C-alpha positions in Angstrom: 5.2 59.0 18.0 3.3 57.2 15.2 0.3 55.0 15.9 -1.0 52.2 13.6 -4.7 52.1 14.0 -5.1 49.3 11.4 -3.3 46.6 13.5 -4.0 45.1 16.9 -1.7 42.5 18.6 -3.3 40.4 21.3 -2.4 37.2 23.2 -5.0 34.8 24.7 -3.9 33.7 28.2 -5.7 31.5 30.6 -5.4 28.4 32.9 -5.3 25.0 31.2 -8.7 23.9 29.8 -10.5 27.2 30.1 -11.1 27.3 26.4 -8.4 29.4 24.7 -8.0 27.3 21.6 -11.8 26.8 21.1 -12.2 30.6 21.3 -9.6 31.1 18.6 -11.5 28.6 16.5 -14.6 30.7 16.8 -12.8 34.0 16.0 -11.3 32.4 12.9 -14.7 31.0 11.8 -16.7 34.2 12.4 -14.1 36.5 10.7 -14.5 34.6 7.4 -11.1 32.9 7.4 -12.6 29.6 6.3 -14.7 29.1 3.1 -18.4 28.4 3.7 -18.0 24.8 2.5 -14.6 24.2 4.1 -14.3 21.2 6.5 -12.6 22.4 9.6 -11.8 20.2 12.6 -12.1 21.3 16.2 -9.1 23.1 17.9 -7.4 23.8 14.5 -4.6 25.6 16.3 -3.5 22.5 18.0 -1.6 21.2 15.1 0.9 18.9 16.8 -0.1 15.2 17.3 0.7 15.3 21.1 -1.5 18.4 21.5 -4.4 16.8 19.8 -4.1 13.5 21.8 -3.8 15.3 25.2 -6.1 18.2 24.5 -3.6 20.7 25.6 -1.6 23.5 23.8 2.1 23.0 24.1 3.5 25.5 21.6 2.3 29.1 21.1 0.7 29.7 17.7 0.2 32.8 15.6 -2.9 33.6 13.5 -4.5 36.7 12.2 -8.1 37.8 11.3 -9.5 40.9 9.6 -12.4 42.9 11.3 -13.7 46.2 10.1 -10.6 46.9 8.1 -8.3 46.2 11.1 -5.9 43.3 11.2 -6.0 41.5 14.6 -2.9 39.3 15.2 -3.8 36.6 17.7 -1.4 34.4 19.6 -2.8 31.3 21.3 -0.6 30.4 24.3 -0.3 27.2 26.4 -2.3 27.1 29.6 -0.2 24.5 31.5 2.2 25.9 34.0 5.1 23.7 32.7 5.0 25.6 29.4 5.1 29.0 31.1 8.3 29.9 29.2 6.2 29.9 26.0 3.8 32.4 27.5 6.4 34.7 28.9 8.3 35.4 25.7 5.1 35.6 23.6 3.9 38.5 25.7 6.7 40.6 24.3 5.0 40.5 20.9 1.6 41.9 21.9 0.1 45.1 23.3 -2.8 43.5 25.2 -4.2 40.3 26.4 -7.5 38.5 26.5 -7.6 36.9 30.0 -10.0 33.9 29.7 -11.5 32.6 33.0 -13.9 29.7 33.4 -17.2 31.0 34.8 -17.5 27.9 37.0 -13.9 27.3 38.2 -12.8 30.9 38.6 -9.2 32.0 39.0 -6.8 29.0 39.0 -3.0 28.8 39.6 -2.1 29.4 36.0 -4.5 32.3 35.8 -2.5 34.0 38.5 0.9 33.1 36.8 0.0 34.4 33.3 -1.8 37.5 34.6 1.2 38.4 36.8 3.5 38.2 33.8 1.1 40.3 31.6 0.6 43.0 34.3 4.4 43.1 34.9 5.0 43.8 31.2 2.3 46.6 31.4 -0.1 44.8 29.0 -3.7 46.0 28.8 -6.2 43.2 29.7 -9.7 42.4 28.5 -11.4 39.8 30.7 -13.6 37.1 29.1 -15.7 34.9 31.3 -15.9 31.7 29.2 -18.3 28.7 29.6 -21.1 31.1 30.8 -23.6 28.4 29.8 -22.0 25.7 32.0 -24.3 24.4 34.8 -23.2 26.0 38.1 -21.6 29.0 36.4 -21.2 31.8 38.9 -20.2 34.9 36.8 -20.7 37.6 39.5 -18.5 35.7 42.1 -15.8 35.0 39.5 -15.7 38.7 38.4 -15.1 39.6 42.1 -12.3 36.9 42.2 -10.7 38.4 39.1 -10.8 42.0 40.6 -9.2 40.7 43.9 -6.5 38.9 41.9 -5.7 42.1 39.9 -5.4 44.1 43.1 -3.3 41.4 44.8 -0.9 41.4 41.8 -0.4 45.1 41.9 -2.3 46.2 38.7 -2.2 49.9 38.0 -5.4 52.1 37.6 -5.4 51.8 33.9 -5.2 47.9 34.0 -8.0 47.8 36.7 -10.4 49.5 34.4 -10.8 46.3 32.4 -13.9 45.4 30.4 -15.7 42.1 31.1 -17.3 40.0 28.4 -19.4 36.9 29.0 -18.9 34.2 26.4 -19.4 30.6 25.3 -16.5 29.7 23.0 -18.1 26.4 22.2 -21.4 28.0 21.0 -19.7 31.0 19.5 -21.2 34.0 21.3 -20.0 36.8 23.5 -21.8 39.7 25.2 -21.4 42.4 27.8 -24.6 41.1 29.5 -24.2 38.0 31.7 -27.7 36.8 30.9 -27.5 36.7 27.1 -27.2 33.1 25.7 -27.1 33.8 22.0 -25.5 35.9 19.3 -22.0 36.0 17.9 -18.4 37.1 18.6 -18.9 40.7 17.4 -18.9 42.2 20.9 -15.5 40.6 21.6 -14.0 41.9 18.3 -15.4 45.4 19.2 -13.9 45.2 22.7 -10.5 44.2 21.2 -10.5 47.2 18.9 -11.7 49.6 21.6 -9.5 48.5 24.5 -6.3 46.9 23.1 -3.8 49.7 22.3 -2.7 50.1 18.7 1.1 49.6 18.1 3.0 52.9 18.5 6.6 54.0 17.8 8.7 55.5 15.2 7.4 54.5 11.8 10.1 56.2 9.8 13.1 55.2 12.0 15.7 52.6 11.2 14.5 49.0 11.2 14.3 47.0 14.4 12.8 43.6 14.9 12.7 41.5 18.2 12.3 37.7 17.7 10.3 35.9 20.3 9.8 32.5 18.6 11.6 30.2 16.2 10.1 27.8 13.7 11.9 25.4 11.5 11.3 24.3 7.9 13.2 21.4 6.2 13.5 23.4 3.0 14.0 27.0 4.2 15.8 26.3 7.5 15.3 28.6 10.5 12.4 31.0 10.5 12.4 33.8 13.1 8.9 35.0 14.3 8.9 38.4 15.9 7.5 41.9 15.9 8.6 45.0 14.0 9.4 47.4 16.8 10.6 50.4 14.7 10.5 51.4 11.0 10.0 49.1 8.0 11.5 45.8 7.0 11.9 44.9 3.3 12.9 41.7 1.4 16.6 42.1 0.4 17.4 44.5 3.3 20.9 44.2 4.9 20.6 43.8 8.6 22.7 43.4 11.7 21.8 40.5 14.0 22.5 41.3 17.7 23.2 38.1 19.7 22.4 38.0 23.4 26.1 37.6 24.3 26.8 41.1 22.7 28.3 39.9 19.4 26.8 40.9 16.0 26.6 39.4 12.5 25.7 40.8 9.1 22.7 39.2 7.6 20.3 39.6 4.6 16.5 39.3 4.7 15.7 36.7 2.0 12.0 36.1 2.6 9.3 37.8 4.7 6.0 36.4 5.7 2.9 37.7 7.5 0.1 35.7 9.1 -3.3 35.4 7.5 -5.7 32.9 9.1 -3.8 29.7 9.5 -1.4 30.4 6.6 1.7 32.5 6.2 1.6 34.8 3.2 4.8 36.0 1.6 5.1 39.8 1.5 7.6 42.3 0.3 7.6 44.6 3.3 6.2 45.0 6.8 6.0 48.0 9.1 5.9 49.0 12.8 3.7 46.8 14.9 3.4 43.9 12.3 4.1 40.3 13.4 6.4 38.8 10.8 8.2 35.6 10.0 11.7 36.1 8.6 13.9 33.5 6.8 17.5 33.7 5.8 19.1 34.5 9.2 21.2 31.5 10.0 22.4 31.9 13.5 19.2 33.4 15.0 18.1 32.5 18.5 15.1 33.5 20.6 15.3 36.9 22.2 17.7 38.4 19.6 17.2 41.6 17.6 17.9 42.5 14.0 18.6 46.2 13.3 19.3 48.4 10.4 23.2 48.8 9.9 22.7 52.6 10.3 21.6 52.2 14.0 22.5 49.0 15.9 20.4 48.9 19.1 19.6 45.5 20.5 16.3 45.3 22.6 16.2 43.8 26.0 14.4 40.4 26.2 12.1 39.3 29.0 13.8 37.2 31.7 12.5 33.6 31.6 12.0 31.9 35.0 14.6 29.3 35.9 13.8 25.5 35.7 12.9 23.7 38.9 13.1 20.0 37.9 15.9 18.0 36.3 16.4 14.5 34.9 19.4 12.6 33.5 19.1 11.4 29.9 21.4 8.5 29.1 22.3 6.2 26.3 20.4 3.0 26.5 22.6 0.2 27.9 19.9 -2.5 28.6 20.2 -6.0 27.1 17.5 -4.9 24.5 19.5 -1.8 23.5 19.5 -0.9 19.8 16.6 -3.3 18.9 13.8 -0.8 18.3 15.3 2.7 17.9 17.1 4.4 15.0 19.0 7.0 16.9 20.8 5.3 19.8 24.3 6.9 20.2 25.4 9.6 22.6 26.1 11.9 19.6 22.4 11.4 18.4 21.2 12.1 21.9 23.4 15.2 22.3 22.5 16.8 19.0 18.7 16.3 19.6 18.8 17.8 23.2 20.9 20.8 22.2 18.5 21.4 19.2 15.6 21.5 21.7 17.2 24.2 23.7 17.3 26.5 20.7 13.5 26.8 20.6 12.5 25.8 24.1 13.8 28.7 26.2 12.7 27.4 29.6 14.8 24.2 29.2 18.5 23.7 30.0 20.8 21.0 28.9 24.2 20.4 30.6 26.9 17.9 29.8 28.2 15.7 32.6 31.4 13.8 33.5 30.1 10.9 31.4 29.9 11.3 27.6 26.8 9.2 27.6 24.8 11.2 30.2 23.2 14.7 29.9 21.4 16.7 32.6 18.1 18.2 31.3 16.3 20.7 33.4 12.8 22.0 32.8 9.7 23.7 34.5 8.1 20.4 35.6 7.5 16.8 35.0 5.1 17.4 32.1 7.5 19.8 30.4 10.2 17.0 30.4 7.8 14.1 29.7 6.6 15.9 26.5 10.2 16.1 25.3 10.7 12.4 26.0 7.5 11.5 24.2 8.5 13.7 21.2 11.9 12.0 21.0 10.4 8.6 21.3 8.2 9.3 18.3 11.2 10.5 16.4 12.8 7.1 16.7 15.2 7.9 19.6 16.1 5.2 22.1 17.5 6.2 25.5 16.9 5.9 29.2 16.1 8.5 31.9 16.2 8.8 35.7 13.3 10.0 37.7 12.7 13.7 38.1 14.7 15.5 40.8 14.0 19.0 42.1 16.7 21.7 41.7 17.9 23.0 45.1 19.3 26.5 45.6 21.5 28.1 48.2 19.8 31.3 49.4 21.6 33.3 52.2 23.5 30.2 53.1 20.4 28.0 53.5 19.4 25.0 51.3 16.1 26.0 49.6 13.7 24.0 47.5 11.0 24.9 45.0 7.5 25.3 46.5 4.3 24.8 44.4 1.0 26.5 45.0 -1.5 23.6 44.8 -5.3 24.1 44.2 -7.7 21.2 44.7 -11.4 20.9 44.1 -13.0 17.8 45.6 -16.4 16.6 46.8 -16.8 17.3 50.5 -16.6 13.6 51.4 -13.0 13.2 50.2 -11.5 16.2 51.9 -10.2 14.2 54.9 -8.3 11.6 52.8 -6.7 14.3 50.6 -5.6 16.4 53.6 -4.2 13.3 55.4 -2.1 12.3 52.4 -0.9 15.8 51.7 0.1 16.2 55.4 2.7 13.4 55.0 4.1 15.2 52.0 4.8 18.4 54.0 2.0 20.4 52.5 0.7 23.5 54.3 -2.9 24.6 53.9 -3.3 28.3 53.0 -7.0 28.5 52.1 -10.2 26.5 52.3 -13.7 27.3 51.3 -16.9 25.4 50.3 -18.6 25.8 47.0 -22.4 25.6 46.8 -22.5 22.4 44.8 -21.1 20.1 47.5 -17.4 20.6 46.6 -14.6 22.1 48.7 -11.9 24.3 47.3 -8.5 23.7 49.0 -5.2 25.7 48.5 -1.8 24.3 49.7 1.8 25.3 49.6 3.8 22.1 49.0 7.4 21.2 48.1 7.7 20.2 44.4 9.2 16.9 45.4 6.1 16.2 47.6 3.9 16.5 44.5 5.9 13.9 42.6 4.1 10.7 42.4 1.0 12.2 44.1 -1.2 12.5 41.1 -2.0 8.8 41.0 -2.7 8.6 44.7 -5.0 11.7 44.4 -7.1 9.9 41.8 -7.4 6.9 44.2 -8.2 9.1 47.2 -11.0 10.9 45.4 -12.3 8.0 43.2 -11.4 10.1 40.2 -13.7 13.0 41.2 -11.1 15.6 42.2 -9.5 18.4 40.1 -5.9 19.2 41.0 -3.7 22.1 39.6 -0.4 23.4 40.6 2.1 26.2 39.7 5.5 27.1 40.9 5.3 29.7 43.7 8.8 30.4 45.3 11.9 28.9 46.9 11.7 28.2 50.6 14.1 26.5 53.1 14.3 22.7 52.9 11.3 21.1 54.5 12.9 17.8 55.6 12.6 14.2 54.4 9.5 13.0 52.4 8.8 9.3 51.9 8.2 9.1 48.2 7.2 5.5 47.6 6.7 3.0 50.4 6.4 0.0 48.1 9.2 -2.0 46.6 9.4 -3.4 43.0 8.9 -6.8 41.5 12.1 -7.5 39.6 12.5 -10.1 36.8 14.9 -13.0 37.8 16.1 -13.9 34.3 15.9 -13.0 30.6 13.2 -14.6 28.5 9.5 -14.5 27.7 6.9 -14.1 30.4 4.6 -17.1 30.7 1.1 -17.4 32.1 2.4 -20.0 34.5 5.2 -17.7 35.8 2.9 -14.7 36.1 0.2 -16.7 37.9 2.7 -17.4 40.8 4.2 -13.9 40.6 0.9 -12.1 41.0 0.5 -13.3 44.6 3.6 -11.2 45.4 2.2 -7.9 44.1 0.5 -6.0 41.2 2.0 -6.8 37.8 2.8 -4.4 34.9 3.3 -7.0 32.1 1.2 -9.7 30.5 2.1 -13.2 29.0 4.4 -13.1 26.0 6.2 -9.9 27.1 10.0 -10.1 26.7 11.9 -9.4 29.9 15.5 -9.3 31.0 17.2 -9.7 34.4 16.7 -6.6 36.5 13.6 -5.3 34.6 10.7 -4.1 36.8 7.6 -6.2 36.2 5.4 -5.1 39.0 5.0 -3.4 42.4 5.4 -5.2 45.7 3.2 -4.3 48.8 6.3 -4.5 51.0 9.0 -1.9 51.1 11.8 -4.2 49.8 12.2 -5.4 46.2 11.2 -9.0 45.4 12.8 -11.0 42.6 10.3 -13.1 40.7 10.7 -15.6 37.9 8.0 -14.6 35.4 9.5 -16.8 32.7 9.0 -20.0 34.7 7.5 -22.8 32.6 5.5 -25.8 33.8 7.5 -29.0 33.4 5.4 -31.5 31.4 5.2 -35.0 32.7 3.3 -38.0 31.4 0.9 -37.8 34.3 -0.3 -34.2 33.6 -2.8 -33.4 30.9 -2.1 -30.7 28.4 -5.3 -28.8 29.4 -4.5 -28.3 33.1 -3.2 -24.8 32.4 -6.6 -23.6 31.7 -7.4 -23.3 35.4 -4.8 -20.5 35.9 -6.6 -17.2 36.2 -4.5 -14.1 35.8 -5.4 -10.7 37.3 -5.4 -8.0 34.6 -2.0 -6.2 34.6 -1.6 -2.4 35.0 -0.4 -0.7 31.8 1.8 2.2 32.9 2.0 5.5 30.9 5.2 7.4 30.5 4.3 9.9 33.2 3.2 7.1 35.6 6.6 5.3 35.0 8.5 8.6 35.7 6.6 9.1 38.9 6.9 5.5 40.0 10.7 4.9 39.8 13.0 5.3 42.8 16.5 6.8 42.8 18.1 3.4 41.9 15.8 2.8 38.9 15.5 4.0 35.3 12.9 4.2 32.6 14.0 2.8 29.3 12.3 4.6 26.4 12.1 3.2 22.8 9.8 4.0 19.9 7.8 0.8 20.6 8.1 0.3 24.4 8.5 2.0 27.8 10.2 -0.3 30.3 11.3 0.2 33.9 14.5 -1.4 35.2 17.0 -1.3 38.1 20.2 0.7 37.5 22.2 -2.4 38.5 20.6 -5.3 36.7 22.3 -8.2 38.5 20.7 -9.3 41.8 24.1 -10.3 43.3 25.6 -6.9 42.5 22.6 -5.1 43.9 22.9 -7.1 47.2 26.7 -6.4 47.4 26.0 -2.6 47.0 23.3 -2.7 49.6 25.7 -4.5 52.0 28.3 -1.8 51.4 25.9 1.0 52.3 25.1 -0.7 55.6 
């Protein structure tokens, strides 16, 4: 068995917003990756526009730093549960993990999820308590929480002997002493070298590389990112690509890259334990292996958890179809969705009986809404249904996905939160009070019970609550849940919304549009306080007579309308409604636009 002491491969895992990307920033800065006079923005690893806007990591990123002659390959992983598929496959590339935990919040749902995966794959952990300088930080209690979590998840003795470091990624220091508030990241680098195992295997054996990620370049084409599991790989080598279905293909390595800081550097060869990017392999998919022709041995790939939520993506057939988008046909939509599946392993796309409709399944609402937002920015125009949970038959019983929900709220709002969650079939599993006047609540709740709840939660807690959830298990069906008690305000005719029409419509409910907005019959323009839909004429104009002065409109006062985000629209719509997505607008509409046809259908159901 050969050991490479000059390389370490480590992934940074944590709950969302616990400071992973900020920590990577500091490690890059303090290892001398950037020039002294180089202007570097915050969260340099979040390169995607959506990541920067939302402040979350969506795609796993590779980087590498040098410390004391050792190359440390670092993988920054997403923290949000919906992108768990990214975390799972990335863990196959590394030998150890940095588990980041907020010194104030402690162990959260995603902490449990990512740690479970890492321990299951026998990865060695180093625990970093981040945000040690935060007011209210409770390092001693959080360390106890982490130990309890390790024991609960069945960690072995070796994994339980984890080192603990106390850090502030923002201020750029780490220490083994919880009381230190200065210094640099040197203790963390030392801990990585000491505790993360060096890659081991057969250095001289036939080449074997397992690919865990795929990148795409307009000039080069597909780039496979993976780890050399055995032997050496050289530019110009002949290789056999082992597909997951058991078939093989002969390929040639045209270009080879390794990671240095934020760049990829072209190299001639790489050896056991190196993380590499390979181009020239045309039919490559995630989870596949390339081997030496002398010894074809595909490696097993980690099983990715199944999707729990699905949506229907359809060709846009509204009266405004084709006005704003560039890619509007079913072929455009199909090609784009199947291209997404190649790199997004936790997503599924299925064709349906209709050529214009595709069923897309993912890990959660955010997982799917990020795809919708990306497509919208790429000039696609389409419409989607609301998210539906995926049911399973287990031992002859209908079962549904259950989420583990963690909530932190000021004590005064606990009653309102518990009352609302009770109507959504939530079961409380834990409750404890924190010293700063907040209460920590844990629930098990059906995934469909959470849909549409986020907005209500903000209202119930006046925006003071924190809510996080992660998929837990499948349990028998919990019964009917009332999703949205209010009906919709539906436009009566096509035209342009006027101040006069909106003034009289606002008495019927809360509006989503302002004057000058183009509408069509069947478009949703607001929400009604009653359970039934109300048809309103927002295009109504005031008939001018010779007895009315032209300035009499000035007296009309409009209540400011609510601007709905994409996620809010997806949560808002009922089963008979759709969200129309274009590069410029997000609209909601009824599936059946005509009022008469809707009434006929309702009469048939009765």
